[in-house]
DOPADO-231376 format. One line per field, with one value per residue (C-alpha): x, y, z; residue in one letter. Coordinates in steps of 0.25 Angstrom, whole numbers, padded with zeros to 4 digits, always signed. Layout:
REM residues N
X <- (X_...)
Y <- (Y_...)
Z <- (Z_...)
residu <- (A_...)
REM end
This chain:
REM residues 470
X <- (-0042_-0050_-0036_-0029_-0041_-0041_-0025_-0026_-0038_-0029_-0015_-0024_-0029_-0016_-0009_-0019_-0019_-0003_-0005_-0014_-0006_+0007_+0000_-0003_+0009_+0017_+0008_+0012_+0026_+0023_+0017_+0028_+0040_+0031_+0029_+0044_+0048_+0038_+0042_+0057_+0054_+0046_+0059_+0066_+0059_+0057_+0042_+0046_+0049_+0036_+0029_+0040_+0035_+0023_+0024_+0033_+0026_+0009_+0004_+0006_+0017_+0026_+0035_+0038_+0053_+0058_+0072_+0063_+0063_+0074_+0064_+0055_+0068_+0073_+0059_+0059_+0072_+0067_+0056_+0061_+0074_+0064_+0056_+0067_+0074_+0060_+0056_+0043_+0034_+0027_+0031_+0034_+0027_+0026_+0012_+0006_-0008_-0010_-0021_-0022_-0028_-0032_-0025_-0012_-0002_+0010_+0022_+0034_+0036_+0045_+0044_+0053_+0042_+0037_+0020_+0020_+0006_-0002_-0013_-0010_-0018_-0017_-0027_-0026_-0037_-0029_-0016_-0021_-0027_-0011_-0005_+0000_+0005_+0007_+0003_+0001_-0012_-0015_-0024_-0029_-0018_-0007_+0001_+0004_+0013_+0013_+0023_+0019_+0030_+0030_+0038_+0046_+0033_+0026_+0016_+0015_+0019_+0017_+0018_+0026_+0020_+0024_+0016_+0017_+0007_-0002_+0003_+0018_+0016_+0005_+0016_+0024_+0013_+0008_+0022_+0021_+0008_+0013_+0024_+0014_+0005_+0017_+0022_+0007_+0004_+0018_+0015_+0000_+0005_+0013_+0004_-0005_+0003_+0006_-0010_-0015_-0003_-0001_-0011_-0021_-0018_-0020_-0033_-0038_-0033_-0039_-0051_-0052_-0049_-0059_-0071_-0067_-0067_-0082_-0085_-0081_-0087_-0100_-0099_-0096_-0106_-0117_-0112_-0112_-0127_-0130_-0125_-0136_-0147_-0143_-0140_-0153_-0160_-0153_-0159_-0174_-0183_-0191_-0203_-0197_-0196_-0211_-0216_-0210_-0212_-0220_-0213_-0198_-0188_-0175_-0166_-0153_-0142_-0130_-0116_-0117_-0125_-0124_-0124_-0116_-0129_-0141_-0153_-0162_-0174_-0179_-0194_-0195_-0209_-0221_-0219_-0203_-0188_-0177_-0171_-0157_-0150_-0133_-0122_-0109_-0095_-0093_-0102_-0103_-0101_-0092_-0103_-0115_-0109_-0107_-0121_-0125_-0117_-0126_-0139_-0135_-0131_-0146_-0152_-0145_-0145_-0158_-0168_-0160_-0158_-0171_-0175_-0161_-0160_-0153_-0142_-0138_-0140_-0130_-0119_-0124_-0123_-0109_-0103_-0108_-0103_-0087_-0089_-0095_-0083_-0072_-0070_-0066_-0050_-0049_-0043_-0051_-0055_-0056_-0069_-0081_-0094_-0109_-0117_-0132_-0143_-0153_-0167_-0179_-0192_-0203_-0216_-0225_-0217_-0214_-0198_-0186_-0172_-0161_-0145_-0136_-0122_-0117_-0130_-0141_-0155_-0164_-0178_-0188_-0199_-0211_-0205_-0192_-0178_-0169_-0156_-0151_-0138_-0132_-0118_-0106_-0102_-0103_-0106_-0094_-0082_-0069_-0073_-0074_-0076_-0080_-0092_-0101_-0114_-0124_-0133_-0149_-0159_-0173_-0186_-0199_-0204_-0218_-0227_-0220_-0206_-0196_-0183_-0171_-0157_-0146_-0133_-0122_-0121_-0134_-0129_-0112_-0116_-0109_-0116_-0123_-0118_-0104_-0102_-0105_-0110_-0125_-0126_-0134_-0140_-0147_-0151_-0158_-0164_-0170_-0178_-0184_-0187_-0193_-0201_-0214_-0211_-0215_-0204_-0204_-0204_-0191_-0183_-0184_-0181_-0169_-0166_-0165_-0158_-0147_-0145_-0146_-0136_-0126_-0129_-0117_-0107_-0104_-0113_-0103_-0109_-0121_-0136_-0146_-0157_-0171_-0180_-0192_-0206_-0210)
Y <- (-0225_-0211_-0206_-0211_-0204_-0190_-0191_-0191_-0182_-0171_-0173_-0173_-0160_-0155_-0159_-0152_-0138_-0138_-0143_-0129_-0121_-0126_-0124_-0110_-0107_-0113_-0104_-0092_-0095_-0096_-0082_-0075_-0083_-0077_-0063_-0063_-0067_-0057_-0046_-0048_-0047_-0034_-0028_-0034_-0030_-0015_-0011_-0002_-0014_-0019_-0006_-0004_-0017_-0012_-0001_-0006_-0021_-0016_-0028_-0044_-0052_-0040_-0046_-0060_-0061_-0060_-0054_-0044_-0035_-0031_-0027_-0039_-0047_-0041_-0044_-0060_-0063_-0057_-0066_-0078_-0078_-0076_-0089_-0097_-0094_-0096_-0108_-0102_-0112_-0101_-0088_-0075_-0064_-0048_-0044_-0029_-0023_-0015_-0006_-0005_-0019_-0018_-0034_-0038_-0045_-0052_-0045_-0055_-0068_-0077_-0085_-0086_-0082_-0069_-0065_-0051_-0044_-0058_-0055_-0063_-0075_-0076_-0068_-0053_-0047_-0053_-0045_-0034_-0032_-0032_-0026_-0015_-0023_-0037_-0048_-0064_-0074_-0087_-0089_-0100_-0110_-0101_-0092_-0078_-0066_-0053_-0041_-0028_-0020_-0006_+0003_+0017_+0026_+0013_+0009_-0006_-0010_-0023_-0036_-0049_-0062_-0075_-0087_-0101_-0113_-0116_-0130_-0127_-0118_-0132_-0141_-0139_-0140_-0152_-0158_-0153_-0159_-0173_-0174_-0172_-0182_-0192_-0187_-0189_-0203_-0208_-0202_-0208_-0223_-0222_-0215_-0228_-0238_-0230_-0229_-0243_-0251_-0243_-0232_-0242_-0253_-0243_-0238_-0252_-0255_-0242_-0244_-0258_-0254_-0241_-0253_-0262_-0250_-0249_-0260_-0260_-0248_-0253_-0265_-0256_-0247_-0257_-0262_-0250_-0248_-0262_-0259_-0246_-0255_-0264_-0253_-0248_-0260_-0259_-0248_-0245_-0237_-0225_-0234_-0241_-0229_-0224_-0238_-0237_-0221_-0209_-0205_-0204_-0198_-0203_-0194_-0204_-0198_-0206_-0201_-0214_-0227_-0232_-0226_-0224_-0218_-0227_-0227_-0239_-0242_-0255_-0258_-0264_-0263_-0258_-0242_-0244_-0244_-0240_-0228_-0227_-0219_-0220_-0216_-0226_-0220_-0217_-0216_-0225_-0239_-0239_-0232_-0240_-0251_-0247_-0244_-0256_-0262_-0251_-0256_-0270_-0268_-0259_-0273_-0280_-0273_-0267_-0278_-0286_-0274_-0268_-0263_-0255_-0242_-0234_-0229_-0245_-0249_-0242_-0244_-0258_-0255_-0249_-0260_-0270_-0262_-0260_-0275_-0278_-0268_-0274_-0260_-0264_-0261_-0251_-0238_-0227_-0219_-0231_-0240_-0236_-0234_-0227_-0215_-0219_-0212_-0225_-0222_-0230_-0225_-0230_-0224_-0230_-0222_-0211_-0214_-0211_-0217_-0212_-0215_-0209_-0213_-0199_-0194_-0187_-0188_-0176_-0177_-0167_-0166_-0158_-0149_-0147_-0154_-0160_-0167_-0177_-0183_-0194_-0200_-0197_-0210_-0218_-0233_-0241_-0236_-0234_-0219_-0221_-0232_-0247_-0246_-0233_-0229_-0221_-0210_-0216_-0203_-0202_-0196_-0195_-0190_-0184_-0190_-0182_-0180_-0183_-0190_-0185_-0196_-0193_-0194_-0184_-0184_-0175_-0163_-0164_-0160_-0149_-0139_-0127_-0114_-0115_-0130_-0132_-0144_-0143_-0148_-0155_-0140_-0137_-0150_-0147_-0133_-0140_-0151_-0140_-0132_-0143_-0151_-0149_-0155_-0169_-0179_-0183_-0166_-0167_-0177_-0168_-0154_-0161_-0168_-0155_-0149_-0159_-0157_-0142_-0142_-0152_-0145_-0149_-0154_-0168_-0176_-0179_-0190_-0200_-0194_-0201_-0191_-0200_-0192_-0199_-0196_-0204)
Z <- (-0044_-0040_-0034_-0047_-0054_-0047_-0049_-0063_-0064_-0058_-0066_-0078_-0074_-0070_-0081_-0090_-0082_-0082_-0098_-0099_-0091_-0100_-0114_-0110_-0104_-0116_-0126_-0117_-0120_-0134_-0135_-0127_-0137_-0148_-0143_-0142_-0155_-0160_-0150_-0154_-0169_-0166_-0162_-0173_-0185_-0188_-0191_-0202_-0211_-0209_-0213_-0224_-0230_-0230_-0238_-0249_-0249_-0251_-0254_-0253_-0263_-0262_-0254_-0258_-0253_-0238_-0246_-0254_-0244_-0233_-0223_-0225_-0225_-0211_-0205_-0213_-0206_-0192_-0192_-0198_-0189_-0176_-0182_-0183_-0170_-0163_-0170_-0175_-0181_-0185_-0196_-0188_-0195_-0197_-0200_-0203_-0203_-0216_-0213_-0228_-0230_-0216_-0214_-0206_-0216_-0214_-0216_-0215_-0209_-0205_-0217_-0230_-0239_-0235_-0232_-0234_-0234_-0232_-0221_-0208_-0206_-0192_-0181_-0186_-0176_-0164_-0171_-0175_-0162_-0155_-0166_-0160_-0147_-0151_-0142_-0145_-0143_-0150_-0160_-0170_-0163_-0164_-0154_-0159_-0154_-0161_-0157_-0166_-0174_-0171_-0178_-0172_-0169_-0162_-0174_-0174_-0189_-0188_-0180_-0178_-0177_-0171_-0168_-0165_-0165_-0151_-0155_-0153_-0141_-0134_-0138_-0125_-0117_-0123_-0121_-0106_-0105_-0111_-0103_-0089_-0095_-0096_-0083_-0077_-0084_-0079_-0064_-0064_-0067_-0054_-0047_-0053_-0048_-0033_-0033_-0037_-0029_-0018_-0016_-0020_-0011_+0001_-0005_-0005_+0008_+0013_+0006_+0012_+0027_+0024_+0021_+0033_+0043_+0036_+0038_+0053_+0056_+0050_+0060_+0072_+0068_+0067_+0081_+0087_+0080_+0087_+0100_+0099_+0095_+0109_+0118_+0113_+0118_+0130_+0135_+0136_+0126_+0130_+0132_+0143_+0152_+0147_+0152_+0166_+0169_+0165_+0152_+0148_+0136_+0132_+0126_+0120_+0113_+0111_+0106_+0095_+0093_+0106_+0120_+0133_+0139_+0142_+0151_+0157_+0164_+0174_+0178_+0192_+0194_+0190_+0197_+0197_+0187_+0185_+0176_+0173_+0163_+0160_+0156_+0152_+0150_+0137_+0125_+0111_+0111_+0127_+0132_+0127_+0132_+0145_+0145_+0139_+0154_+0161_+0156_+0156_+0171_+0175_+0170_+0178_+0190_+0191_+0189_+0199_+0210_+0206_+0222_+0225_+0222_+0210_+0220_+0223_+0208_+0204_+0213_+0208_+0196_+0198_+0203_+0192_+0181_+0188_+0190_+0174_+0168_+0179_+0182_+0199_+0201_+0189_+0191_+0194_+0184_+0173_+0168_+0162_+0168_+0167_+0175_+0178_+0184_+0190_+0196_+0201_+0199_+0208_+0203_+0212_+0224_+0214_+0219_+0210_+0215_+0209_+0210_+0199_+0195_+0190_+0183_+0188_+0188_+0185_+0192_+0187_+0199_+0200_+0188_+0196_+0192_+0202_+0199_+0205_+0204_+0203_+0210_+0203_+0204_+0190_+0187_+0185_+0181_+0191_+0194_+0208_+0217_+0215_+0224_+0224_+0230_+0223_+0229_+0227_+0226_+0229_+0222_+0225_+0211_+0206_+0193_+0182_+0187_+0177_+0179_+0169_+0168_+0157_+0155_+0154_+0139_+0137_+0147_+0144_+0130_+0124_+0115_+0116_+0111_+0119_+0119_+0133_+0141_+0140_+0159_+0166_+0170_+0155_+0156_+0169_+0164_+0150_+0159_+0166_+0155_+0146_+0162_+0158_+0143_+0142_+0142_+0129_+0124_+0134_+0129_+0115_+0123_+0129_+0117_+0109_+0118_+0120_+0103_+0102_+0114_+0108_+0092_+0085_+0096_+0097_+0107_+0119_+0126_+0124_+0129_+0137_+0144_+0151_+0155_+0163_+0171_+0182)
residu <- (M_I_L_Y_G_T_L_F_V_L_V_A_A_L_I_G_V_A_H_L_Y_E_V_R_G_Q_R_Q_E_V_L_L_R_L_G_T_I_T_S_G_L_A_D_Q_I_P_A_R_H_V_Q_S_L_L_E_K_Y_D_S_R_G_M_L_I_K_S_T_Q_D_A_R_Y_Y_V_M_H_E_H_L_R_K_A_A_E_R_N_E_L_G_M_P_L_Q_V_L_A_Y_D_S_L_K_Q_E_L_E_V_I_A_T_S_E_E_Q_P_A_F_R_T_P_F_A_G_P_V_G_T_V_L_A_A_Y_N_E_G_G_W_F_S_S_E_G_Q_L_I_A_F_S_S_L_K_D_E_H_G_H_S_R_G_V_I_M_A_A_L_P_I_A_H_A_D_A_A_A_Y_A_A_L_Y_R_N_I_S_I_A_L_L_L_F_V_L_A_G_V_V_L_F_R_Y_V_G_R_W_V_Q_E_S_E_A_D_R_I_A_L_A_W_R_N_M_D_I_T_G_S_I_A_D_A_G_K_I_Q_R_A_L_V_P_P_A_S_A_Y_K_A_L_L_T_G_A_F_I_T_D_R_P_T_A_V_V_S_G_D_F_H_W_C_H_R_I_G_N_D_E_C_F_V_A_A_G_D_A_T_G_H_G_L_P_G_A_M_M_A_A_I_G_C_S_L_L_N_E_I_V_P_N_N_N_D_R_E_P_A_E_L_L_A_L_M_N_E_R_L_I_A_T_L_H_Q_R_G_R_K_R_G_A_G_D_G_M_D_L_A_L_L_R_I_D_R_H_Q_R_E_I_L_F_A_G_A_S_R_P_L_Y_W_L_H_N_G_Q_L_T_V_I_N_G_D_R_K_P_I_G_G_A_H_Q_E_M_Q_R_S_Y_T_G_H_R_L_S_Y_A_P_G_D_R_I_Y_L_F_S_D_G_Y_V_D_Q_F_G_G_P_E_R_K_R_F_M_A_D_R_L_Q_Q_L_I_E_A_N_K_A_E_P_L_E_R_Q_A_E_L_L_E_R_A_F_L_E_W_K_G_S_E_E_Q_V_D_D_V_C_L_L_G_I_A_V)
REM end
């Protein structure tokens, strides 16, 4: 209906505009035609005859027949024949201005009965304004054209005037209007049949598909939201870290509702705990599923093997993930996996054991930042050999030291004035520049730096940044 109504309004507007142009054109054509008639008569009728008649018959009523005077008869015959030839509905007239009486008078007419010296009943002022040059205009429902009658000296002795009703000129325009309306109505009937039978059916089907798609989208969106709630339940809150350690902050910025990055912690004694930060393959729902598998494997493996070092636990996780995803025997380069940094903190011994699978550890010790890189071996995937070993690092820390674990989404973000990656060097400089700030303040500064760097660029990957004070 909207389409049909819009089409109707558009066509009606086009017909209306076309009618206005048609009316204007028809009136212009009639005026040109009348001007041609008067100019032709001005060439045929001698101007001196008008002057002679005015001099001989100085008052109205003296010339009562067209045959009474040869000069009048000649003018009358020219006017009569022109009126008949052109099928004019109004009489042709010869007008002259009597300066003594100061009035515009009819001298001759195409009608049988002379109207000699009767005052002109039309727009006198307009005729007198162009008495010497002629012209055309519309007045009181008439289209009028007149040409000046000039003697051999170039003096205007009168004018020849032709007129037609405006309705006569507009008749052709209205005929065209009615024709266009009839054609448009016929086309609208045909268009209505097509629209409501075929296009209407297609629109209904499209609307039904759109509604079904909207419902499916709502279902998917709801499912993703529920998945986000489940994922947030799997990862520990910041309060869990604060209960185990001196302080902690978590910056978690997924690209979607759910994330492929995750962090994890587990207490194994009054003074010992495990902490991990992982970056699963992909992001969004696929990444979130891998992250959930990573958290589940950590929850299963670490409590049952809490006497082992992080390097051994990473090797064990690699075996279990390959078995879980049935990646053994696959072609190299296939399969999903994750990068993982795992550390064991012993607050009694003031010792940290660290192992990394493609993820580093940043250690701020006595005001000096040290980068300890993990092995370039992910957990899972058929990128390398199935059996993998990882390097263990033993660190003796001092009170007030800080540890930073993060996914590569932070340092890989494009932005800045030249649209480059943030890079690990810039993160290290940022941590060192704000090393004296409390952890909560550091979290604000690091997140602000990331957002300012990103600017209007799209976030390329999930971001997870974990800072802890030991």
